[in-house]
N, C-alpha and C positions, 0 to 999 in steps of 0.2 A: 449659448445654448438657452433655445425658448423651452420655457415651461410646458410641460405636455397637456396636451387636451382630451389624453385618452383616459382608460379605467385605472387609475396611479391610486396610490393609497399611502395617504400621509407617514410624513416618517417618525418612527418610537427611536426614543432615547433609553439604554441601557448603562449598566455599569462599565458590564466587558460581556460582548457576544463571541458564542464558542461554533466556531463552522462544522460539524460531525459529529453525530452521538455513538461513535465507537471506544474503545476502550482511550484514545488518548483522550476526547473529546469530552466525555463524560469523569475519566480522571480529575480531569481538568477543571471542569462545573464543579466538581464535589467539592474539591479544597478552596476554591474561590469563593464560592455561594456561603462561606463561614461570616464574609462582612459583605460581599458586593452579590448585587440583585442580575442575575447571568440568564442572557437568552441561550438555549442552543437551537440553531437551527438542522435540519436533517431533509436529503432532498429524498426523495420518495418515503418511506416507513422509518421508522429509529432504530429498527436492526435490519436495515438493507446493506449495514456496510461489511468489509471483511472481518470484524474479529465475529460476528456470528458465523462465521464460516470457518474457522481456524480448528482445526483436528486435533493437531500436533498436542502444543504445552507450551510452557512457560519454563526457561532455564533458569535456573540460581544454586548457588553452592548450596546443600542442601547436607551434603554426606559427611559422614567424619572422614575419608579418605580423600575427600577434592579440598581445593581452594582458590580461590579468587585469581591468584595466579596462574591456575591450570586454566580456568576462564577464559581468562584474558586472553591467553596464550593461545588457543583454541579458537578464537571470535580473531585474532590477527593471523592467525593462520588461513583461516578461511575465506577470510577478507585479502589473500595476497598482496599484505602489508601496506594498503591501502588505508587501513582504518589512521584515525586519528587515536594514539593511544589515553589521550588524558580523557576523551569521551570515552573510550573503552573501558578504564577504570571507574570513571564516574559512572557507569549504568550497571556495574558487575556488581560494585559494592553493596551500592539502594536495592539490587534486586530481593535478597534476605526479606526486606523490611517489605518490599512491594506484596510478596508473598503474603507474608504476615496480615496486609492492610486486606488484603480479597479475602482470606479465611476469616476477618473478622466481619467481613461484606454477606457472608453465606458462603461462598464458593464452595461445593461439595468435593474439595478436592481427593482421589481415591488415597487410602490411607493402607497402610503394612502395620499392623499393628499401635502404636500410638506416634508413628513416625508416616510421614507422608510419604505416599512410593512413588517413585523413582525411576523413569525409562530414560532410555540413551537412544541418541538421534546422532545422524551423521555427521560427523566432524568432532563429534567430541570426545576426550578422553575420559568422563564419569558419566557414571549415572546420574542425571543432575533435570530431569524433564518433570515436571511437577504437570500434572494432568486430571483432564475429569473425563475417564476412560478415553474414547475417541472426540472428543465432543467438547473439547476445553474452551473454546473460541464461545458458545451459545451459552453457557455458566455463566463464563465472566460478564458477558452482555445483558444476559436478565439480572446478575446482581448489582451490576453497575444503574441498569436502568431501573431498577426497583428502587432504589437508593438515590437516583435522582428526581423519579416520579414524587417520591413521598416529602422531599424537600422545598420550602416555602420560598427558598431564596431562588428557585430556577422554576425556568420558563422553560417547554418543550415544544418546540414548534415543526413536526413533519410536514413532509408534500412541500417544501421549497429549496427551488431550483436557482442557486446562487451563481449571479451574472456577472459583477465585477466588484472590485473590491471600493468603495466609496475615499476617495485622497482630497486633499487640498484642492484637487483644478475641482472639485463637485462644491468645495464650500460655495454658497450665494457671492462673497467676496475673496475672487479669486486665489490661491497661495502654491506655489509650485514649491511647498515644502514639503511634499511626500508623506506628509504625515496620514495614517490609515485612520476612518474613523466610523467605518464599520462595514454593511454591504448592500449592494440592490439583490435583491433575491427577488422570484417570478411564485407567485402563491401557485400551487398547478392546480387545484381546483376550481380558483375562482377566475384566473387569467392574469387578476393585478399584479403589479409589479410593485414593491413596496421598500423603503429606504428607513433599513435598521442601522442607529446608530450609536455607537459606544467609546466610551473612554479608551477600551484595549479592544483588539479582535483577537481569537485565536483561530489557527488553521488547525484542521485535523480533519481532512477533506479524504485520506486515502489516495492510493496509487491512481496508475496509469494504467493497467493491465487490459482493458479494453481496449487498445491500440492494435493487439493482437489478433488473430483470426482465431487463434486458441489460448483459453487464457481460464486460469483456475480463480479469476478475479469475478465478486460480484459483475452486474449490468452496471449499475452505475459509477465504478473505477474507472472513468473516464479524465482522470487530470486535473479536474475544477482548480483546484486547488494551487497546485503547479503555476496551472495557466494564468490563474489571477492576480496571483503575486508578481509572475514575470510581466504581466503587462502594465502591472502597479508600478515596476522598476526594480524591484530585488531580482538579485543573483541567484541564479542555480547550477548543481555541482551534480556532476557524476550520471546523467541522465541516461550515457551509453550503458550502466550497469542495471540491466534489466537480468532479472532473476528466473529462469523457468526450471520448474520443477521436473523432476524426472518422470514423476509416478503418476500422471493423470488417466485415467479411466479409459482405453477405448471401448468405446461403443456407440453405433450407430442410433440408438432408444433415448439413454441419456449424453448431455454435453456438459462437460466441464465438473469430474466427479472427483477429486482431489483423492488418491490413497495416500494418506498419510504414512509421512519419514518413519514415525515410528514401526513402520510394517518391515522396512529394512533394519532399523534398529533392534528388533525383535527378534531376529535372525533371518527374515527374507530372502531370498534369493533371485537374483535376476537370471533370467535362461533365454538361450534362443529359443524360439518357437515350435521350432523344424527340428531342430538336433538334441535338445536341453540343454547344451554346453552352458554351463556359470564360467558367463565372461567379464563379469568384473574385474577378477584377476590379473588378469591380462592387461589391463589398464592404468591399475592403481594397486599396490599393497594392501592398501584399505580396503580393498574390495568396497563392498556393497555400502562398508560406511565412510566412503569419499565424500569432499564437499559433494554439495548439488551440480555446483559446474561441474567437475567431472562427472560426475555418474551422467547428467543430461548429455554432456558431447558424447560420452562411451554411448548409450543408447542409439543417439541421432546417429552416431556413425555406423552402428549396428544395422541399423534401418536402411540407411543409404547403402551400405556395400552389398547388402544381402537384398535389397530391395522387398521388406518388411514393411507391414502394416503397422507393425506393434510389436514389441519385447515380451515376456512373460515375467512377473513376477510370482514368487513362488516363496506360499511360508506352510504348505501342508506336511513338510515335513516335522511341524509341534505337534503337539496333541492336538483334540479340536476343541476342549475345554477353554486350553491355554488361547487359543485364539480368537473364542468369543467372547471371553471373560474382557480380553483387552482391546477390541474392537469389534465391539457390540452393533452400532451402529452403519459401519461399514459392511459386516457381515449381512445385517439383515438387509440392505439397501441391493447388495450383491445378489442374494438370493431371491430376490424379485425378478434379479434379470438372469436368472438362472444359471449362475456362479456361485458353487460352492468354496469358498476359500479354504476351509478347512480340507480339503478333498483333491481339489485342482487350483493351478496358476490363474493369476490373473493378467489379464490383457492390459497392455499400459501403454503410453507415449507421452514426449514430455509438453508442456504446456509453459507459457509465460504464466508467473507466480508470483511476483515481488516487484515492487522499484525500489531500488538501493540506490537510488539519487532521487532529486529533491529540492526542495528549496533551501539554499544554505541558513544553518541557525548553529547560534551558539552554546555555551551550555545551562542558557536560560532560556533555550528556545526563542529567544530576539530573533528575526531578521534584519534585513537592511532597511526596512522602512520603518518609522519612530509609530507605536502601537501599534504593531503588526509582530504577531508570537508565532511557530508553529510545534507541531508536535505530531510524532509518527510519522508513518508512510510517504505520507506527505513531503518529508524533506529530507535532506542532506546532513546526517548531525556529524558523521563523523564515526559512528559504531562501527556499519556495516564492512565500509570499505569498497572492495572491487568485488565482495560474491555475501551475504547475510549469511550466520552461521544459525542452523536451525533452529529452530523457539526463541530467537533473542529478538524477535518482532515484537512480539505482545511486551516483554519487556521493554522493550525501549518506549511503547506506547504510556504505559503505569508511569516509568522513571521521568520520563519528558512531560506526559502532562502535570505530573506535580512539580516538576523545575520550572514551570511556567507561571502557575499559580503561583509558588512560593516569590517569585522576582516581581511579581504586578504587586502583591499584598504586599509585599518589601517596599515597594516604591510607588506606592496609591497616588504619596500626596504629592507629587510629580506629573500626574497624569490630569491635565483639566479636561473642563466640559469641553464637551465637542461645538463646536461651531454651526447657525446655521447650512444646513446641506441644499442643496436644490433640486426635487423631486426627477424621478426616473422621463426622459424624454421621449413619448411615442407619439410625437405629433406629426413627424410626415413617413410614418410606416401604413403599412396596410395588412392586410391575414392573408397567410400564403394560401395559392392557391397550387402548389407544386411540392406536396413533402416528399415525393417519389424523388427530387432531390437529394434529401438528406439522406437517405436508405442510400443510394447509389453512391454518396460520397464517402457513409458510413462503411460499407460496405470492402471498396475501392480501398482506404485506409489501412483496413484490417487486411487484406491481403497482400497487400504489397509489403507491409510492414513484416509479414510473415515469412515473406519470400527474400526479402534482401534485408530483413535487420534483424535476422532470427539468433539462431544459437551458433551457427559458424560463419563470418560478416567476408566479404571483400572491398574495395576501397570501390569497385566501379558496381555492386549491387548498389553502394551507398548513394553516389552519385546517383542512380535509376532511383531511389527512392526519393533523395532532395528535389530530382526535378520535377517528380510528381508531385511533392507539396509545394514546390512553388507553385506549379499551375493552380492546383487546388484553393490554395489561399486565396487569390482573387475572386474565384468563384464563389467561396463559403463568405468572405469580407462583403463581397455586395448580395449577397442573397441576404446578411443580417440585417445590413443599413437598411434594405429597404422592405420587410416584413416582420410582425409581432415575433417577437421572442417565442419560444416556446423548448420545453426542457430537452427534445432532441436539437434541436437548432443550437443550444448552449453546450451540450455535452459535443454536438459535431465541433461546434469550435473548439473548445478547446481541448479534444482529441487529436485534431489537425496541428494545434498546436505544442501539444505532446511530445507528437510525433516529429516535431520539427526539433522541437529539444532536443530529444535521442536522437536523431541522425546528424546533426549537427555536431553534438558531442561526440559520437561516435569516428566522424572524421576528422575530427584534431588528437585522438589519440592512435598513436602511430608504433602500438607494441600490441599485444593481447597479456592481459593480466585477466584474473577471475574471469569475470562474466560476458568481457569485451575478448571473442576469438576471432582475431580477420586471417586470412589465409595469405594476406600480405605484406602481415608484421607478424610472425610469429613467436619471435622473444619478447620479452619484458627488458626494460630498458630502465635504467637507475638514473636518480633514485625515483622512486614512487612517486607523482603529482596527480594530482585532483585535475577534474576537467570542470573549469568554473565559466560560464556562460555569463555575461554583463550584459545587458538590456540597452 
């Protein structure tokens, strides 16, 4: 490959590169910075990831009547038995210490006297959700970011869209080792492509929610880390397990506004919008506190059966001050849209919410590729199984962010210095004059994924989706080869790759389990098996 003649920045070497500035990435960075020089790369702003959007809270056993075993069992039940028990135990037993560290960082969790206030969410047998009103993620993001900005060993670089991992094949002296040495990233402001090199690289890039037309995920959740790891040679697992949050606000004015699980946890009822019938007891004995996959399918069934646009989530039977105190941000947002949740129901629909599958990692956060670690939503660690239990997601970020850092630091002597790598090659590309192609393909992917690979699936729908993906693969790859990269093009490429992995995984699972529900295979098979794709 010829050295590029375009506007390309020279490589920079670090001890560790962390890709992503959310809970997982900053947790890892802060722990690594004890002795390492750490570079944190973020697409867009430093607060643009999913962490800042998280309303609910963090699950941890802190109540005297609760136990680790109860939390483990709740997680396994929600995950439909696909979880790896050793991972579930590993994470849950470390939850209380994770909360302590966040308190030390200054996260202002709601208190009840001298104790943290605990709320309850669907699938949990006890009150164990610590929270900052209904904006926990934002408070956590701010605390972690303050600590990272103040640390002399951490460099934060926003506005970097990562393109591909740097591996042995990018060394000046080609190697087929598969060793990861860093990442090529686009400086979104200058248009320059930079080669950032390090002894170890950590993926903390979030999920692939934007592959769907309706999603609560932020704009940048395009599966970047999952797609980059796959292209570099790492296995991915359980990508068919895409969680749909049951209650996203139905509004023509505001898109993708989530109504937290805790509204149901604090007594909210789901009702038919015309008859007022409370329908969840008809589907599950746990009613509104059933796991998300059960609630989402029930709402989907009501909407399709009765030709509805939405259903109602009603908590107006609770005292107004109780509602305002527990959900101040949601209450204020809805008031601005003419909905007073203390007096009337909220119109809601399901929307894609969380990617339960991802890059396969072990308990140290190691991927298949030497030098590459991963943590958070971009991974399949074994914690969530076939369906994530509410408020276990931020918890996973803290525990695995710390686990990654611990393994890197404990084994630092084994991490050799990076070799010379080739700069990004853009000697044979030109500026695009057809941006409409990107927008058209982006929209098409999100529509057919919603219609064919949504809450309820069939083999025929999945095959139709795969046919469209195969056609688009050629178009997008040709576009990528001929034009200079942009953030939109990088995201489109990763979005299509993520869609391909989701559909391929769904076609392999001949059963209905957790989040994967297919009319062609309505029952569960034994034993539960992960869907593992190998590049």
